[in-house]
Short mmCIF file of the C-alpha atoms (twelve columns), coordinates in Angstrom:
data_MODEL
# 
_entry.id   MODEL 
# 
loop_
_atom_site.group_PDB 
_atom_site.id 
_atom_site.type_symbol 
_atom_site.label_atom_id 
_atom_site.label_alt_id 
_atom_site.label_comp_id 
_atom_site.label_asym_id 
_atom_site.label_seq_id 
_atom_site.Cartn_x 
_atom_site.Cartn_y 
_atom_site.Cartn_z 
_atom_site.pdbx_PDB_model_num 
ATOM 1  C CA . UNK A 1  94.565  2.324  -7.983  1 
ATOM 2  C CA . UNK A 2  97.768  2.127  -8.273  1 
ATOM 3  C CA . UNK A 3  100.945 2.980  -10.041 1 
ATOM 4  C CA . UNK A 4  102.957 0.251  -11.994 1 
ATOM 5  C CA . UNK A 5  106.187 0.250  -13.072 1 
ATOM 6  C CA . UNK A 6  105.843 0.991  -16.820 1 
ATOM 7  C CA . UNK A 7  104.275 3.952  -15.528 1 
ATOM 8  C CA . UNK A 8  106.829 4.929  -13.698 1 
ATOM 9  C CA . UNK A 9  108.843 4.117  -16.572 1 
ATOM 10 C CA . UNK A 10 106.982 6.667  -18.771 1 
ATOM 11 C CA . UNK A 11 106.445 9.681  -16.477 1 
ATOM 12 C CA . UNK A 12 110.243 9.640  -15.706 1 
ATOM 13 C CA . UNK A 13 111.035 9.273  -19.752 1 
ATOM 14 C CA . UNK A 14 108.733 12.353 -20.084 1 
ATOM 15 C CA . UNK A 15 110.204 14.519 -18.118 1 
ATOM 16 C CA . UNK A 16 113.989 13.817 -18.964 1 
ATOM 17 C CA . UNK A 17 114.847 12.201 -15.998 1 
ATOM 18 C CA . UNK A 18 117.287 8.926  -16.116 1 
ATOM 19 C CA . UNK A 19 115.935 6.404  -13.847 1 
ATOM 20 C CA . UNK A 20 118.487 3.270  -12.605 1 
ATOM 21 C CA . UNK A 21 115.770 0.356  -12.537 1 
ATOM 22 C CA . UNK A 22 116.162 -0.411 -8.519  1 
ATOM 23 C CA . UNK A 23 115.030 3.841  -8.507  1 
ATOM 24 C CA . UNK A 24 111.862 2.822  -11.133 1 
ATOM 25 C CA . UNK A 25 110.551 -0.052 -8.446  1 
ATOM 26 C CA . UNK A 26 111.503 2.029  -5.609  1 
ATOM 27 C CA . UNK A 27 109.467 4.961  -7.098  1 
ATOM 28 C CA . UNK A 28 106.622 2.576  -7.571  1 
ATOM 29 C CA . UNK A 29 107.058 1.456  -4.256  1 
ATOM 30 C CA . UNK A 30 106.445 4.917  -2.926  1 
ATOM 31 C CA . UNK A 31 104.009 6.512  -4.796  1 
ATOM 32 C CA . UNK A 32 101.246 3.316  -4.722  1 
ATOM 33 C CA . UNK A 33 102.107 4.561  -0.357  1 
ATOM 34 C CA . UNK A 34 101.272 8.148  -1.568  1 
ATOM 35 C CA . UNK A 35 98.313  6.895  -2.782  1 
ATOM 36 C CA . UNK A 36 97.591  4.867  0.052   1 
ATOM 37 C CA . UNK A 37 97.870  7.415  2.011   1 
ATOM 38 C CA . UNK A 38 95.146  9.917  0.142   1 
ATOM 39 C CA . UNK A 39 92.367  7.108  -0.411  1 
ATOM 40 C CA . UNK A 40 92.546  6.851  2.929   1 
ATOM 41 C CA . UNK A 41 92.330  11.008 3.558   1 
ATOM 42 C CA . UNK A 42 89.296  10.207 0.933   1 
ATOM 43 C CA . UNK A 43 87.054  8.258  4.010   1 
ATOM 44 C CA . UNK A 44 87.414  11.499 6.107   1 
ATOM 45 C CA . UNK A 45 84.129  13.063 6.193   1 
ATOM 46 C CA . UNK A 46 85.345  17.068 5.401   1 
ATOM 47 C CA . UNK A 47 82.191  18.069 4.385   1 
ATOM 48 C CA . UNK A 48 81.961  20.935 6.713   1 
ATOM 49 C CA . UNK A 49 85.220  22.054 6.593   1 
ATOM 50 C CA . UNK A 50 86.518  25.027 5.393   1 
ATOM 51 C CA . UNK A 51 89.337  25.254 2.515   1 
ATOM 52 C CA . UNK A 52 92.216  26.446 3.583   1 
ATOM 53 C CA . UNK A 53 95.867  27.111 2.359   1 
ATOM 54 C CA . UNK A 54 97.522  25.944 4.876   1 
ATOM 55 C CA . UNK A 55 96.575  24.071 8.634   1 
ATOM 56 C CA . UNK A 56 97.846  27.269 11.159  1 
ATOM 57 C CA . UNK A 57 97.984  31.525 10.643  1 
ATOM 58 C CA . UNK A 58 101.267 32.552 9.639   1 
ATOM 59 C CA . UNK A 59 101.670 35.933 10.122  1 
ATOM 60 C CA . UNK A 60 104.256 38.327 9.183   1 
ATOM 61 C CA . UNK A 61 106.491 40.181 11.513  1 
ATOM 62 C CA . UNK A 62 107.647 42.758 10.047  1 
ATOM 63 C CA . UNK A 63 109.235 46.038 11.269  1 
ATOM 64 C CA . UNK A 64 108.214 50.075 10.400  1 
ATOM 65 C CA . UNK A 65 109.673 51.170 7.226   1 
ATOM 66 C CA . UNK A 66 111.019 54.569 9.006   1 
ATOM 67 C CA . UNK A 67 113.094 56.521 7.403   1 
ATOM 68 C CA . UNK A 68 115.682 58.405 8.521   1 
ATOM 69 C CA . UNK A 69 118.803 60.657 7.570   1 
ATOM 70 C CA . UNK A 70 122.290 58.140 7.875   1 
ATOM 71 C CA . UNK A 71 124.755 58.886 10.144  1 
ATOM 72 C CA . UNK A 72 128.136 59.128 7.866   1 
ATOM 73 C CA . UNK A 73 126.598 59.839 4.604   1 
ATOM 74 C CA . UNK A 74 129.881 61.189 2.957   1 
ATOM 75 C CA . UNK A 75 132.095 58.031 4.390   1 
ATOM 76 C CA . UNK A 76 129.440 55.544 2.600   1 
ATOM 77 C CA . UNK A 77 129.784 57.423 -0.260  1 
ATOM 78 C CA . UNK A 78 133.138 57.634 -0.363  1 
ATOM 79 C CA . UNK A 79 133.562 54.174 -0.404  1 
ATOM 80 C CA . UNK A 80 131.035 53.609 -3.303  1 
ATOM 81 C CA . UNK A 81 132.648 51.969 -6.614  1 
ATOM 82 C CA . UNK A 82 131.117 54.340 -8.690  1 
ATOM 83 C CA . UNK A 83 128.986 56.989 -6.810  1 
ATOM 84 C CA . UNK A 84 127.103 60.098 -9.513  1 
ATOM 85 C CA . UNK A 85 127.010 63.168 -7.338  1 
ATOM 86 C CA . UNK A 86 125.474 62.077 -3.653  1 
ATOM 87 C CA . UNK A 87 124.044 59.047 -5.376  1 
ATOM 88 C CA . UNK A 88 125.152 55.565 -5.510  1 
ATOM 89 C CA . UNK A 89 125.908 54.004 -9.132  1 
ATOM 90 C CA . UNK A 90 124.133 50.831 -10.270 1 
ATOM 91 C CA . UNK A 91 124.501 49.004 -13.200 1 
ATOM 92 C CA . UNK A 92 121.394 48.916 -15.667 1 
ATOM 93 C CA . UNK A 93 119.400 46.161 -15.790 1 
ATOM 94 C CA . UNK A 94 115.766 47.621 -17.736 1 
ATOM 95 C CA . UNK A 95 116.087 48.799 -20.528 1 
ATOM 96 C CA . UNK A 96 114.205 51.986 -21.539 1 
# 
């Protein structure tokens, strides 16, 4: 299977991309290279390969969420742009 210049032009039009004729030719070549590579991959025996979401296992490194009292609470509240009692006042972002 290969991509034609007309197909690239149609997809660019549908995506509202203004491509020059040189860019259309470049994308046609690049997309055909990608399809050739995918065809090569389809020749590999993958019947016994388990589906995965990524090639290597990824683990988030996080620290424990420990609650500690602020050392300089009054100083922090004093430099806040707006405060209400012992709290920072922020603009409302959600509607009731």
